[in-house]
C-alpha positions in Angstrom: 176.3 149.0 55.8 174.1 147.1 58.1 175.5 143.6 59.0 173.2 140.6 58.1 171.9 138.5 61.1 173.0 134.9 61.5 170.4 132.3 60.3 168.3 130.6 63.1 169.8 127.2 64.1 167.7 124.1 63.4 167.8 120.4 64.7 167.6 118.5 68.0 169.2 119.5 71.2 171.0 117.0 73.4 168.2 117.1 75.9 165.5 116.2 73.3 167.6 113.3 72.1 167.9 112.0 75.7 164.2 112.2 76.3 163.5 110.3 73.1 166.0 107.6 74.1 164.3 107.2 77.5 160.8 106.8 75.9 162.1 104.2 73.5 163.9 102.4 76.4 160.7 102.3 78.5 158.7 101.0 75.5 161.2 98.2 74.9 161.3 97.2 78.5 157.5 97.0 78.6 157.4 95.0 75.3 159.9 92.5 76.7 157.8 92.1 79.9 154.6 91.5 77.8 156.5 89.0 75.7 157.8 87.2 78.8 154.3 87.0 80.3 152.9 85.7 77.0 155.6 83.0 76.9 154.8 82.0 80.5 151.1 81.8 79.8 151.7 79.7 76.7 153.8 77.3 78.8 151.1 77.0 81.4 148.4 76.4 78.8 150.6 73.7 77.3 151.0 72.1 80.7 147.3 72.1 81.4 146.5 70.6 78.0 149.0 67.9 78.7 147.5 67.3 82.1 144.0 67.0 80.6 145.2 64.5 78.1 146.8 62.3 80.8 143.7 62.4 83.0 141.4 61.5 80.1 143.8 58.7 79.1 143.6 57.1 82.5 139.8 57.4 82.6 139.6 55.5 79.3 142.2 52.9 80.5 140.1 52.2 83.6 137.0 51.8 81.6 138.5 49.2 79.2 138.5 46.2 81.4 138.1 42.9 79.5 136.1 40.8 82.0 134.2 41.1 85.2 136.0 38.5 87.4 139.5 39.2 88.6 142.2 37.3 86.8 146.0 37.2 86.6 147.4 39.4 83.9 144.0 40.7 82.7 142.2 44.0 83.3 139.0 43.2 85.1 136.1 45.1 86.9 137.0 43.4 90.2 140.6 44.3 89.7 139.9 48.1 89.6 141.8 49.9 92.4 143.2 53.3 93.3 146.8 54.1 92.4 149.3 56.8 91.4 152.2 57.2 89.1 154.7 59.7 87.7 154.4 60.4 84.0 156.7 62.5 81.7 155.0 65.0 79.4 155.1 64.5 75.7 154.7 68.1 74.5 156.0 70.0 77.6 159.2 69.5 79.5 157.3 68.8 82.7 156.9 65.8 85.0 153.3 65.0 86.1 152.0 63.0 89.0 148.8 61.1 88.1 146.6 59.6 90.8 143.1 58.0 90.7 140.5 56.9 93.3 137.4 54.8 93.0 134.3 55.0 95.2 131.9 52.2 96.0 132.7 48.5 95.9 133.2 45.8 93.3 129.6 44.5 93.8 128.1 47.9 92.8 126.7 48.4 89.3 128.5 51.7 89.0 131.5 53.2 90.7 132.5 56.9 90.9 136.0 57.5 89.5 138.3 60.5 90.1 141.6 61.1 88.3 143.9 64.0 89.4 147.1 65.2 87.6 149.5 67.5 89.5 152.6 69.3 88.3 155.0 72.1 89.3 154.5 75.4 87.5 158.0 76.4 86.5 157.0 80.0 86.1 155.6 80.5 89.6 156.9 77.4 91.5 153.3 76.7 92.4 151.8 73.3 92.3 149.0 73.0 89.7 146.3 70.4 89.8 143.7 69.2 87.2 140.9 66.8 88.2 138.4 64.8 86.1 135.4 63.0 87.6 133.5 60.2 85.9 131.6 56.9 86.5 132.6 53.4 85.5 129.7 50.9 84.8 129.8 47.2 85.7 128.9 46.1 82.1 130.3 42.8 80.8 132.3 43.5 77.7 130.9 40.4 76.1 127.4 41.9 76.4 128.5 45.2 75.0 130.4 43.6 72.2 127.5 41.5 71.0 125.7 44.7 70.0 128.0 45.0 67.1 126.9 41.7 65.5 123.7 41.0 63.6 121.2 38.5 64.8 120.4 35.2 63.2 118.3 35.1 60.2 119.4 38.4 58.6 117.9 40.4 61.5 120.5 43.2 61.8 120.3 45.4 64.9 121.1 48.5 63.0 118.1 51.0 62.8 117.5 52.1 59.2 116.9 55.8 59.2 117.2 55.8 63.0 113.8 54.2 63.6 112.3 50.8 64.5 113.5 47.9 62.4 109.8 46.9 61.8 109.0 50.1 59.8 109.4 49.5 56.1 112.5 51.2 54.9 110.8 53.2 52.1 108.4 54.8 54.6 108.5 58.6 54.7 109.7 60.2 57.9 107.2 62.9 58.9 109.7 64.6 61.2 107.5 64.4 64.3 108.5 60.9 65.6 106.2 59.2 63.1 106.6 57.7 59.6 104.1 56.9 56.9 104.0 54.1 54.4 101.6 54.5 51.4 100.0 51.1 50.9 97.9 52.4 48.0 96.3 55.6 46.8 93.5 55.1 49.4 95.5 53.7 52.3 98.4 55.2 54.2 99.7 53.6 57.4 101.4 55.8 60.1 104.0 54.2 62.4 105.7 55.3 65.7 109.4 55.6 64.9 110.3 54.3 68.4 108.1 51.3 68.7 107.3 50.4 65.1 103.6 50.2 66.2 100.9 51.3 63.8 99.2 54.4 65.2 97.0 55.7 62.4 95.5 54.8 59.0 94.5 57.4 56.4 92.1 56.7 53.5 94.1 59.0 51.2 97.7 59.9 50.2 99.9 61.5 52.9 103.0 63.5 52.0 103.7 65.4 55.2 102.5 65.7 58.9 99.9 68.4 57.9 98.1 65.7 55.8 97.3 63.7 58.9 94.2 65.7 59.6 91.3 63.4 58.9 93.3 60.2 59.6 91.9 57.6 62.0 93.5 56.5 65.3 94.4 52.9 64.7 96.4 50.9 67.3 97.9 47.9 65.6 101.0 46.0 64.5 102.8 45.3 61.2 103.4 41.7 60.0 105.8 41.7 57.0 108.3 39.6 55.0 109.4 38.2 51.7 108.1 35.4 49.6 110.4 33.8 47.0 110.4 30.9 44.5 107.8 29.5 42.2 104.8 31.7 42.9 101.2 31.4 41.5 99.2 34.3 40.2 97.5 35.7 42.0 99.3 35.3 45.4 97.7 36.5 48.6 97.8 36.4 52.4 95.1 34.7 54.5 94.8 36.0 58.1 91.7 34.2 59.1 93.8 32.0 61.4 94.8 34.9 63.6 93.1 35.6 66.9 93.1 38.6 69.1 92.5 41.2 66.4 89.9 43.9 66.8 88.9 43.9 63.2 89.9 42.7 59.7 93.5 42.8 58.8 94.6 44.8 55.8 97.2 43.1 53.7 99.1 43.9 50.5 101.6 41.9 48.4 103.6 43.0 45.5 107.0 42.9 43.8 109.9 43.2 46.1 112.0 46.3 45.2 115.7 47.1 45.7 115.8 49.9 48.3 118.7 51.6 46.6 117.5 51.5 43.0 113.8 51.0 43.3 113.9 48.2 40.7 111.9 45.0 41.2 113.8 41.9 42.4 113.1 38.9 40.2 111.2 36.0 41.8 110.6 37.9 45.1 107.4 39.4 46.6 107.1 41.6 49.6 104.0 41.4 51.8 102.7 43.6 54.6 99.7 43.1 56.9 98.3 45.8 59.3 96.8 43.9 62.2 94.3 46.0 64.3 94.2 45.4 68.1 91.9 46.9 70.8 94.8 48.9 72.2 98.5 49.2 72.1 100.1 46.3 74.0 97.2 43.9 73.3 98.5 40.6 71.9 97.5 38.5 68.9 98.2 34.8 68.0 97.7 32.2 65.3 99.0 31.3 61.9 98.9 33.0 58.5 98.7 31.2 55.1 99.7 32.0 51.6 96.8 31.7 49.1 96.4 30.9 45.4 97.9 27.4 45.4 94.8 25.2 45.7 94.8 24.3 42.0 97.3 23.8 39.2 100.9 23.0 39.8 101.6 21.2 43.1 103.7 23.4 45.5 105.0 23.4 49.0 105.1 26.6 51.1 108.3 26.5 53.2 108.9 28.8 56.1 112.3 30.4 57.1 112.2 29.4 60.8 115.4 30.8 62.2 117.6 29.0 64.8 117.1 29.9 68.5 119.6 32.6 69.6 119.7 34.7 72.8 117.5 37.7 72.5 115.1 36.4 69.8 111.6 35.2 70.8 110.0 32.2 69.0 107.6 34.7 67.3 110.6 36.7 65.9 112.1 33.5 64.7 108.9 32.8 62.6 107.8 29.8 64.7 104.1 29.3 64.0 101.4 29.3 65.2 102.4 32.7 66.7 101.7 32.9 70.5 101.0 36.1 72.5 102.6 38.5 70.0 102.5 42.1 71.3 104.9 43.6 68.8 105.3 44.2 65.0 107.2 41.4 63.2 109.3 41.7 60.1 111.5 39.2 58.2 108.7 36.6 58.3 109.8 34.9 55.1 108.6 32.1 52.9 109.7 30.1 49.9 107.4 28.4 47.4 108.8 25.3 45.8 107.7 22.6 43.4 110.2 20.2 44.8 109.1 17.2 46.9 110.6 18.6 50.1 111.6 21.9 51.6 115.1 22.9 50.7 118.1 23.9 52.8 119.5 27.3 52.2 122.3 29.5 53.4 121.3 32.6 55.4 123.4 35.2 57.2 124.1 34.3 60.8 125.8 35.8 63.8 128.9 37.7 62.7 127.6 37.8 59.1 128.7 34.2 58.6 126.6 31.8 56.5 124.3 29.4 58.3 122.8 26.4 56.6 119.1 26.5 57.4 116.6 23.7 56.7 113.3 25.4 55.8 110.2 24.2 57.7 107.1 23.0 55.9 104.4 25.6 56.3 101.7 24.5 53.8 101.4 21.3 51.7 99.7 22.4 48.6 100.4 19.3 46.6 97.4 17.6 44.9 98.2 14.4 46.9 97.3 16.2 50.2 93.7 15.4 51.1 93.4 18.6 53.2 94.8 20.7 50.4 91.6 22.9 50.1 91.8 23.7 53.8 95.6 24.0 54.1 95.9 26.1 50.9 93.0 28.6 50.7 92.0 30.1 47.3 93.3 33.6 46.5 
């Protein structure tokens, strides 16, 4: 009988197990090294972020002086000086040395500013440095702060739709630095968004920039405002008293409308006149009159002549006759009253506070005025 062979042995030998153990050990060591480097890099990134914050913080601190002249206990332009300090980090367990230097002198309008932040890199024992450069302007904070407040007589400095204040708010922005206002179906007026000047007129309706083909170059200005009170029908604008125009003014007057809802505002009218001039920059002068009050009920036309404040010319304040106007004018407002004298009204003043304004007599259209026919032209 033939003996049966032993079955072949299966499994790992000791050598194979040792090799596998070495491979796993090498992989673990490599993984630990990668993890250690990632941790160090994260720490360095955190330190650099902290340093950038500290540098930016000092830049802003040096920019926020409250006055130009030096003074005890106040941050001033003349008090700006170089310095250094030690600052503890908020998000990293690191101590930072922050230093800053200024170029130029206190009499300069601008001074270069450099802020450096240094710290010890705990991973490498090297000294790391981050530096930011900027410029500080010698601008009086009072001047800068005044830009946040509206001017007298409801003349806010904000730019509706990011264009000149003198462009009617409902005007359509054409997307090429110009806007158009449709006076009527046969008259569209095109404005420069930057200056508010009239640059074109079109004897048809305009809906986009492509429609401007066929329009006429028309250098001119806009004169506009509101009329309120006891108004006659019809009511118009007489511009025969204006000088310096290169042709006839084109005026329109109609119901004032709420910009938000488009609904008419009771007892208010809005007027606009396009005043042609020979060329941009050419000035005009004189006085306008409201028409339609030379018969019937006796009325006074009173003018909102706003108080003098810094930055507003007499023309902008609605002081008439206008003198040497080389700009568009808005908010040239009037009130028509049947009272014996012009009233006193509250208007929005600086800082949005109410100001009691005594209206100025503009036209005496009462029947007792012997010059009524001249002072108050027919419509």
